[in-house]
C-alpha positions in Angstrom: 160.9 -56.1 -107.4 163.5 -58.6 -106.3 163.1 -62.3 -106.9 162.2 -64.4 -103.9 165.0 -66.6 -102.5 164.8 -70.2 -103.4 165.1 -72.6 -100.5 167.3 -75.7 -101.6 165.4 -77.7 -99.0 162.4 -77.6 -101.3 164.1 -80.5 -103.1 164.4 -83.4 -100.6 166.9 -86.2 -101.0 165.7 -89.4 -102.8 164.6 -92.4 -100.9 166.6 -95.6 -101.2 164.2 -97.3 -103.6 163.9 -94.0 -105.6 167.7 -93.9 -106.1 167.6 -97.4 -107.6 165.2 -96.2 -110.3 167.2 -93.0 -110.9 170.3 -95.1 -111.5 168.7 -97.0 -114.4 169.5 -96.1 -118.1 167.7 -92.9 -119.1 166.7 -94.6 -122.4 164.3 -97.0 -120.5 160.7 -96.1 -120.0 159.6 -96.2 -116.3 156.5 -97.6 -114.6 156.2 -96.8 -110.9 153.7 -99.2 -109.6 152.7 -99.4 -105.9 150.4 -98.4 -103.1 149.5 -95.0 -101.7 151.9 -92.7 -100.1 155.0 -94.6 -101.3 156.7 -91.6 -103.0 155.9 -92.4 -106.6 154.9 -88.8 -107.5 157.9 -87.4 -105.8 160.2 -89.8 -107.8 158.4 -88.9 -111.0 159.4 -85.2 -110.5 163.0 -86.3 -109.7 163.0 -88.1 -113.0 161.8 -84.9 -114.6 164.8 -83.0 -113.0 167.1 -85.7 -114.4 165.7 -85.2 -117.9 166.1 -81.4 -117.6 169.9 -81.9 -117.2 172.5 -81.7 -119.9 172.6 -84.3 -122.7 176.1 -85.5 -121.7 174.6 -86.5 -118.3 171.7 -88.4 -119.8 169.3 -85.4 -119.9 167.6 -83.6 -122.8 169.1 -80.2 -122.2 167.7 -77.4 -124.4 165.9 -80.0 -126.6 163.7 -81.0 -123.6 160.0 -80.8 -124.5 158.0 -82.1 -121.5 154.4 -83.1 -121.0 152.8 -84.0 -117.6 149.3 -85.5 -117.8 146.7 -86.5 -115.3 143.0 -87.3 -115.5 141.8 -84.9 -112.7 142.4 -81.2 -112.4 143.0 -81.2 -108.6 145.8 -83.8 -108.9 147.2 -81.9 -111.9 147.4 -78.7 -109.8 149.2 -80.5 -107.0 151.8 -81.9 -109.5 152.2 -78.4 -110.9 153.1 -77.0 -107.5 155.5 -79.9 -106.8 157.3 -79.5 -110.1 157.4 -75.8 -109.7 159.4 -76.0 -106.5 161.9 -78.3 -108.1 162.2 -76.3 -111.3 162.7 -72.9 -109.5 165.5 -74.5 -107.5 167.1 -76.0 -110.5 167.0 -72.8 -112.6 167.5 -70.4 -109.7 164.1 -68.8 -110.0 164.5 -67.9 -113.7 161.9 -70.3 -115.0 158.7 -68.6 -116.3 155.3 -70.1 -115.9 152.4 -69.0 -118.1 149.2 -70.0 -116.2 146.9 -69.6 -119.2 149.0 -72.2 -121.1 149.9 -74.3 -118.1 153.4 -74.3 -119.4 156.9 -73.5 -118.1 159.4 -71.7 -120.3 162.9 -72.5 -119.0 165.9 -70.3 -119.5 167.7 -72.9 -121.6 164.9 -73.0 -124.2 163.2 -76.1 -122.8 159.4 -76.2 -122.2 157.2 -78.2 -119.9 153.4 -78.4 -120.3 150.7 -79.6 -117.9 147.4 -81.0 -119.2 144.4 -83.1 -118.3 143.9 -86.4 -120.1 140.6 -88.1 -119.4 138.8 -88.5 -122.7 139.1 -87.9 -126.4 138.3 -84.2 -126.1 141.0 -83.5 -123.5 143.6 -85.0 -125.8 143.3 -82.2 -128.3 145.0 -79.8 -125.9 148.4 -81.2 -126.6 147.9 -83.3 -129.7 150.0 -82.4 -132.8 153.1 -81.5 -130.9 156.3 -83.4 -130.3 157.6 -84.2 -126.8 160.8 -85.8 -125.7 159.6 -86.7 -122.1 156.1 -87.4 -120.7 154.7 -88.2 -117.3 151.4 -90.0 -117.0 150.5 -89.6 -113.3 147.9 -92.1 -111.9 147.9 -93.9 -115.3 145.5 -96.5 -114.1 142.8 -93.9 -114.5 143.6 -93.2 -118.1 142.2 -95.3 -121.0 144.9 -97.5 -122.7 144.0 -96.0 -126.1 144.8 -92.5 -124.8 148.1 -93.8 -123.5 148.9 -95.1 -126.9 148.0 -91.7 -128.4 150.5 -90.1 -126.0 153.2 -92.5 -127.2 152.8 -91.4 -130.8 153.8 -87.8 -129.7 157.0 -89.0 -128.1 159.5 -88.0 -130.7 162.4 -85.6 -131.2 164.7 -84.5 -134.0 167.8 -84.6 -131.7 169.5 -88.0 -132.4 171.3 -87.9 -129.1 168.1 -88.1 -127.2 165.8 -91.1 -126.6 162.2 -89.9 -125.8 161.0 -91.3 -122.4 157.7 -92.1 -120.9 157.2 -92.2 -117.1 154.0 -93.6 -115.6 152.8 -93.9 -112.0 150.0 -96.4 -111.3 148.1 -97.8 -108.4 146.4 -101.2 -108.3 142.7 -101.5 -108.4 141.9 -98.5 -110.6 139.7 -98.5 -113.7 142.5 -99.1 -116.3 145.1 -100.7 -114.0 145.0 -104.0 -115.8 147.4 -102.8 -118.5 150.0 -101.9 -115.9 149.4 -105.1 -114.1 150.4 -107.0 -117.3 153.5 -104.9 -117.5 154.4 -105.6 -113.9 153.9 -109.3 -114.5 156.6 -109.3 -117.2 159.2 -107.5 -115.1 162.1 -109.5 -113.7 161.8 -110.6 -110.1 164.2 -109.2 -107.6 166.4 -106.3 -108.4 165.2 -103.5 -110.7 166.6 -103.8 -114.2 165.5 -103.0 -117.8 163.5 -105.6 -119.8 161.7 -105.8 -123.1 157.9 -105.7 -122.8 155.1 -106.7 -125.2 153.0 -103.8 -124.0 153.0 -100.5 -125.9 155.2 -101.5 -128.8 157.9 -103.6 -127.2 159.8 -100.8 -125.5 162.4 -101.3 -122.9 161.0 -100.7 -119.4 162.0 -100.3 -115.8 159.3 -101.2 -113.3 159.5 -100.5 -109.6 156.9 -101.7 -107.1 156.6 -99.8 -103.8 154.4 -99.2 -100.8 154.0 -96.9 -97.9 156.6 -98.8 -95.9 159.3 -97.9 -98.5 158.7 -94.2 -97.7 161.3 -93.7 -95.0 160.7 -89.9 -95.1 157.5 -90.5 -93.1 157.7 -90.7 -89.4 156.0 -93.7 -87.8 153.2 -91.5 -86.6 152.6 -90.1 -90.1 152.7 -93.6 -91.6 150.3 -94.9 -89.0 147.9 -92.0 -89.6 147.9 -92.5 -93.3 147.3 -96.3 -92.9 144.3 -95.5 -90.7 143.0 -93.3 -93.5 143.4 -96.0 -96.1 141.8 -98.6 -93.8 138.8 -96.3 -93.3 138.4 -96.0 -97.1 138.7 -99.8 -97.4 135.8 -100.1 -95.0 136.8 -103.6 -93.9 137.7 -104.9 -97.3 141.0 -106.7 -96.8 141.6 -106.8 -100.6 141.4 -103.0 -100.8 143.8 -102.7 -97.9 146.2 -105.1 -99.6 146.1 -103.0 -102.8 146.3 -99.5 -101.3 148.6 -100.1 -98.3 150.9 -102.9 -99.5 150.6 -102.2 -103.2 149.3 -105.7 -104.0 148.8 -106.1 -107.7 147.0 -109.4 -107.5 143.9 -108.2 -109.2 141.5 -110.8 -108.2 142.2 -109.8 -104.6 142.6 -106.1 -105.4 139.5 -105.6 -107.6 135.9 -105.5 -106.6 135.4 -109.2 -106.9 137.9 -110.3 -104.2 136.5 -113.9 -104.3 137.2 -114.4 -108.0 140.1 -116.7 -108.0 140.7 -117.5 -111.7 142.4 -120.8 -110.8 139.0 -122.0 -109.6 136.5 -120.0 -111.6 138.0 -120.3 -115.1 137.2 -123.6 -116.8 138.6 -125.1 -120.0 137.0 -124.3 -123.3 134.6 -127.2 -123.9 133.6 -126.5 -127.5 133.7 -129.2 -130.1 136.7 -127.8 -131.8 138.8 -127.1 -128.7 141.5 -129.6 -127.7 140.7 -128.9 -124.1 137.2 -130.3 -124.4 138.7 -133.6 -123.3 139.3 -132.1 -119.9 135.6 -132.2 -119.3 135.6 -136.0 -119.7 132.8 -135.7 -122.2 130.4 -134.4 -119.6 129.7 -130.9 -120.8 128.6 -131.1 -124.5 125.5 -133.3 -123.8 124.4 -130.7 -121.2 124.5 -127.8 -123.7 120.8 -128.2 -124.7 117.8 -125.8 -124.5 116.6 -127.3 -121.3 119.7 -126.5 -119.3 120.8 -123.3 -121.1 120.4 -119.6 -120.2 121.1 -116.5 -122.3 121.9 -113.3 -120.5 122.4 -109.9 -122.1 123.4 -106.4 -121.2 122.4 -104.1 -124.1 124.9 -101.3 -124.7 123.6 -99.2 -127.6 125.3 -96.1 -128.9 129.0 -96.1 -128.2 128.8 -98.8 -125.5 129.2 -102.5 -126.3 126.6 -105.1 -125.8 127.4 -108.5 -124.2 125.6 -111.8 -124.3 126.6 -114.9 -122.4 125.5 -118.5 -123.1 125.4 -120.4 -119.8 124.6 -124.0 -118.8 123.1 -124.8 -115.4 124.4 -128.2 -114.3 121.7 -130.7 -113.3 124.3 -132.9 -111.6 127.9 -132.3 -110.3 130.8 -132.6 -112.7 134.5 -133.4 -111.9 137.0 -132.0 -114.3 140.1 -133.9 -115.3 142.2 -131.7 -113.0 140.0 -132.8 -110.0 138.0 -129.6 -109.7 134.4 -130.1 -108.6 131.5 -128.2 -110.2 128.6 -128.5 -107.9 125.0 -129.3 -108.8 123.0 -126.2 -110.0 126.3 -124.4 -110.8 126.3 -121.9 -113.7 128.9 -122.4 -116.4 129.2 -119.5 -118.9 130.5 -121.5 -121.9 130.5 -118.7 -124.6 130.0 -115.0 -125.2 129.0 -112.6 -128.0 129.9 -109.0 -127.8 130.0 -105.9 -129.9 133.2 -104.3 -128.5 135.8 -103.0 -131.0 139.4 -104.0 -131.4 142.0 -101.3 -131.3 144.8 -100.7 -133.8 147.1 -102.5 -131.4 145.0 -105.6 -131.6 143.8 -105.3 -128.0 140.1 -105.4 -127.2 138.6 -102.0 -126.5 136.2 -103.1 -123.8 134.5 -99.7 -123.4 133.6 -98.9 -127.0 131.2 -100.5 -129.5 132.5 -101.3 -133.0 129.4 -99.6 -134.3 128.6 -102.4 -136.7 125.5 -103.9 -135.1 121.8 -102.9 -135.0 119.2 -105.2 -133.4 119.1 -107.3 -136.6 122.8 -108.1 -136.8 123.1 -108.3 -133.0 120.4 -111.0 -132.9 122.1 -112.8 -135.8 125.3 -112.8 -133.7 123.5 -114.4 -130.8 121.9 -117.0 -133.1 125.4 -117.8 -134.5 126.9 -118.2 -131.0 124.3 -120.7 -130.1 124.5 -122.5 -133.4 128.2 -123.2 -132.7 127.0 -125.4 -129.8 124.3 -127.1 -131.8 121.3 -125.3 -130.4 118.9 -122.7 -131.5 118.6 -119.6 -129.3 114.8 -119.4 -129.7 114.5 -122.9 -128.3 115.9 -121.7 -124.9 112.8 -121.1 -122.7 111.8 -117.4 -122.8 112.1 -117.2 -119.0 115.8 -118.1 -119.4 116.6 -115.4 -121.9 117.4 -112.5 -119.6 118.2 -108.9 -120.6 118.5 -105.5 -118.8 115.0 -104.0 -118.1 116.0 -100.7 -119.7 115.6 -102.1 -123.2 111.8 -102.0 -122.6 111.8 -98.2 -122.4 109.7 -96.5 -125.1 112.6 -94.7 -126.8 110.9 -94.0 -130.1 112.6 -96.7 -132.1 110.8 -98.2 -135.1 109.0 -100.8 -132.9 108.6 -98.6 -129.9 111.5 -100.0 -127.8 114.7 -102.0 -128.3 113.0 -105.0 -126.7 110.3 -104.9 -129.3 112.9 -104.6 -132.1 114.8 -107.7 -130.7 111.5 -109.6 -130.5 110.7 -108.7 -134.1 114.0 -110.2 -135.2 112.9 -113.5 -133.7 114.4 -113.5 -130.2 112.2 -112.0 -127.4 113.7 -111.6 -124.0 112.6 -111.5 -120.3 113.7 -108.4 -118.3 116.3 -109.1 -115.7 115.7 -108.5 -111.9 115.6 -105.0 -110.7 116.8 -103.6 -107.4 120.1 -102.6 -105.9 123.1 -103.6 -107.9 124.9 -104.4 -104.7 122.6 -107.3 -104.0 123.6 -108.9 -107.3 127.3 -108.2 -106.8 127.1 -109.8 -103.4 125.4 -112.9 -104.9 128.1 -113.1 -107.7 130.8 -112.8 -105.1 129.3 -115.7 -103.1 129.0 -117.9 -106.1 132.6 -117.2 -107.1 133.7 -118.2 -103.6 131.7 -121.4 -103.8 133.5 -122.6 -107.0 135.0 -126.1 -106.5 132.8 -126.8 -103.5 129.6 -128.9 -103.4 127.5 -125.7 -103.3 126.5 -124.0 -106.6 129.2 -121.9 -108.1 129.7 -119.5 -111.0 132.2 -120.7 -113.6 133.4 -119.1 -116.8 135.1 -120.6 -119.8 138.5 -119.4 -120.9 136.7 -118.8 -124.2 135.0 -115.7 -122.8 137.6 -113.1 -123.8 135.5 -110.0 -122.9 134.5 -111.4 -119.5 138.1 -112.1 -118.5 139.3 -108.7 -119.8 136.9 -106.8 -117.6 135.2 -108.5 -114.6 138.2 -109.7 -112.6 139.8 -106.2 -112.7 136.7 -104.0 -112.1 137.6 -101.6 -109.3 135.5 -100.5 -106.3 133.5 -97.4 -107.1 135.3 -94.3 -105.9 132.2 -93.0 -104.0 130.2 -96.2 -103.2 132.1 -99.0 -101.6 129.2 -101.5 -102.3 129.4 -100.9 -106.0 131.9 -101.1 -108.8 132.8 -98.9 -111.8 134.4 -99.4 -115.2 133.3 -101.4 -118.2 130.6 -103.5 -116.5 128.7 -104.9 -119.4 129.6 -108.5 -118.9 129.4 -108.0 -115.1 125.8 -106.7 -115.4 124.7 -109.5 -117.7 126.2 -112.1 -115.3 124.5 -110.3 -112.4 121.1 -110.7 -114.2 121.8 -114.4 -114.7 122.9 -115.1 -111.2 119.9 -113.3 -109.7 117.5 -115.0 -112.1 118.9 -118.5 -111.8 120.1 -118.6 -108.1 118.9 -115.5 -106.4 116.0 -117.2 -104.7 114.8 -117.1 -101.2 112.6 -119.9 -99.8 112.1 -121.2 -103.3 110.7 -117.9 -104.7 112.7 -116.5 -107.6 113.7 -112.9 -107.6 112.3 -111.1 -110.6 108.9 -110.7 -112.2 107.1 -112.7 -114.8 107.0 -109.9 -117.4 108.4 -110.7 -120.8 109.1 -108.7 -123.9 
């Protein structure tokens, strides 16, 4: 049976912005950051073709060992089809694809494997092998720890080759914060290599693009795609900015579009912080059991728990920088969490360190409050809020987690139930009211876990009025906002039941 003819038109010419990236040194790692339909995936395959070339032209030649990873199967299949068209043209139809292995065997001895990467289990499909080139497609959907695991497999015995990582990423996805930090380090203006603190200090090339950079689209096609993206955004201008224009301003691209850190984040007012002076001495006297709240989202198992210590201001405060904190505003001054820290030193916001039971957890909450000169148990029970699920009869030694916590000396009140979207809406309103006379929701720079998660939480892929991602701090703050300020006509939302 004769081989099918390969149409050279299967490999379209690069766009102008793609050519700029292709012209960069092949020793640099590449991050293609941008909006939808900009041509990032197409460029990633062009970079693959470049790496398949001979060593003297910057490629890896017969030493090429490639790996293409994506979190979802449908997207992986699409990439496989795209790469196949390029590879069959490049090798004149002589490349062999083994479907059961998801691997190309190329006539020069090189190989290219395709695999899913969404969790720890999926990583075993390629772990233990060495690769000289890797593509992480839609990397904002892949946990940073799994990205780092990929990096450990980028190695080769050929001294003439520098292993290379290529990543595509969109703003507003579950793990896009890592790529946003990388983008923030990139030189402004022309594309050029730079050293980054992310992922071991490698040399990177970062390109930012959007649908208007894709000149291969006709105006009609572009307009149709934009209408699709606007429909998905459902009136959220922040989502439109992220997906159409590739805006990586996360406070505007994430779920909480109204969270402007320049207004919401306040200086650390603790006794030992040099920045306590920026409060003009007005915060510390207010940290007392009468004004304070504790709010908790219990994780349990592999998920971290989070507790925030908040002060509700009886009177307005003006910071040294002129910002106004209105009367009844909530200020989260400190946090305690059980999240683990990865080998890189970064906070793993999705996994518990596994070192806390109800006893040590309660001790941690007591210690947090003690730092501020107060005893947690002195805060009124109605102002100690926790997720209602801890009251479930799970068969623990005291019948429920709530009973165990109470037995350790710190009973809690269950947080308000109801639609999550109502709480998110209230939080968004409070964020938007920061620095105005109305009550706002402020958070200290001291709260590391909050700032690592809440501002970058993306909109839920299926429910536009909800969010997804590591929402432990967000949930606890939602309970707090609803309990303290979620009132209608003077009636507080939430019941009188306590644990």
